[in-house]
N, C-alpha and C positions, 0 to 999 in steps of 0.2 A: 303296351304291350296288350296283345289283345289272343295272347293263348289262351288255350282251353287247360290245358294239362303240365302247364311249367312245375316242375318240381320246386325251385327255388328263386330263379328271377336274377342271376349275378350283373345281368346287366343292368337292372334296376339299380340293385347295391353301389353298382361302379359310377351312374346319373347320382344317385344323392351325395355320395363321396366329392362332389362338384356342384350342389347347392341346385340340380335340376331337382324341379318337383315330378314326383312320377305319375302318369297319368296309367292306371293300370285295370285289366279285367281281373273279374276276382276270380282268376284262376286255380285250379286245386292245390296248390301249394301255396297260395298267394297270405293264408295264416300261419304258416309252420315255422317263420322264424321269428314272425310279430312285427319285422320292421315295418310293414306297410299298414298305417292303421289311418283310416277314411279321415280327413279334415286335419291330422294331427302333422305327418308325416307324409303322406299321399291322395289323390282323389281316385278313388277307384268305384268301378260301371259294374253293371253284370255284364256276364261273357254275353258276347251278340249285338250290348246294346252301343252300337256304333252315333246314335243320337244323342245320348247322352253323352259319350264320349267328346262329341264336338261341344257340346252344353257343357261342358268340366272347362275345355279349353277355352272357349269364350270368356265362360265366367272369370278364368282366373288372368287371363288378359286386359279384363277390363277393371278387376280387383288387386291391385297390385301389391296394400298393404298384406292381403290375405296369401298371395303369393310368398312374399317375401317373408311372413310368418311360416310359413309349412316349408318354404326352402330352408329356414335357416334349423327347424324345426328336426329335420328330414337329415341336413348336415352333421348337426349336435348326434343323433343318435348312431349314426352310422360310423362316426371318426371315432365314439367312444364305443360301438360295440363289435365292431371289426378291422380294430386298428393291427397293426402290423405286431406291435408288441404282444397284443392278445391272441395272436394268431399263432405266433413261434412259442408264445407260453404253453396254448394247448397243445400244440404237437410236440412237443420236449415232455409233455405229463402224461400223453398217449404215449410216446417211443418207451420213457420211463416203465409205465403199466405195461405193455409189453414184452418186458424184460420178466415178468411173474409166470407168463404161462410156459408151458413145457413144449418140446419140440414136437412136432405132428409128428407122429408114424406113418409111414410110407410103406405100402401094404408091399410085399415080394412081387405080388403078380397084380399087374393091372386089371381095373375093374372093366366089365363087360358093358 
């Protein structure tokens, strides 16, 4: 991923769930969820440093044990953290919590 300002990177999560090792820029949101950890669940490079990106890819192609280890760790993290069960449970919790809110008052006259 070469983005500068991606907020989350769902494509990376989807790839990691299939064992793909993400090679990504350190985009704005790359640390927000904590799933991209250099040398553990991903390989990261500075935004715009395409030479470093290419070097990392070449290195992973040659170091198959490193590739396999990062792939395994990435897959394990994603399948544990972003499971369907967890997602459904968190949505259920959020919806139940929303019942505690008072309905929003709608003004009789629309604001300008």
